[in-house]
N, C-alpha and C positions, 0 to 999 in steps of 0.2 A: 437535773445534774449540770452543773455548769458546762458550756461548750461555745466552741467559737465557729462552729458549725451551722447553716442555716437551719432552721425549723420549720416545718409545714403544719398546717393545721387543715385535717380532712373532716368533713361533716359526713357523719353516719347517713347518708341518705338511704332511700330503700335499695338502690342497686348495691351500695357499699356494704349495707347491712346483708345482703345477699350471699354477695362474694364474702365475707366474713363468716357467715353461718356454714356456707359452704365448706371455707376453707378448715373451720373448726371440725367439721365432720371428717376430713381428709388427715387432719393432725389433730387427734384429739388429746394428744399430750402438752398441746400448747393451749393455756388457759385462757391467756392476756389477749384481748381484741386487737391491741396495739402490736403486740407480737405477731400474731395471725397477719397483720397489716404488713409488717415487714417480710414475713414468709411468703406473702402473696407478691410482693415486690421482687422479691428476689426470683419467684418461680416465672412470674413474668418476664422479666430479665431474660431469662435462662431459655424460654421460649421464643423470644425475641431474637437472639443472639442466633439459636438453631434454625430459625426462618431464616435468617439472613444468610446463614452457611449454606443451606439449601439453595438458595437464591444464586448464590455463587457457583455452587457446584452445577445446577442446571444449566446456567448461561454457559460455563466452561465446556460443558459436554454439547451443547448446541454449537460453539464453536469448532469444537472438535469433530463433529457431525459434518460441519460444511467445509471443512478444510481439506482443500482440494478439489472442490465440486467443480470449480471453473480451470483445471488443469487442461492445458490445451486449446482452451477457448481462443485465446489470442497468440497470433502466430509471431515467433521470435522479432525483434526490434517495434513490436507496434508500438510500444511506450515510447521510444526515442522518436519515432515518426510523429507520434500525437504532441509530443513536446516541441519539435519543430515548427509546428504551426501556432504556438503561443508568442504573442508579442513578447521580447526580451524586457 
């Protein structure tokens, strides 16, 4: 099929063959190994996106948990006095 999109060639190594075999067991309605490969790419992308979203949630939770932890640790005017010590 003509396309202007880049094409990719993947050699079916042992690892790729195992992944395609497992994908075939997971999606038995998909007969073509090339279509299984597309499904695997989509599933991997979804897993990656989910993992990244979980990382963001975990980091935000850590920031929320630490928020206010140092309240009262510095007396009023501390930052201004500290800045007065810096050269202009």
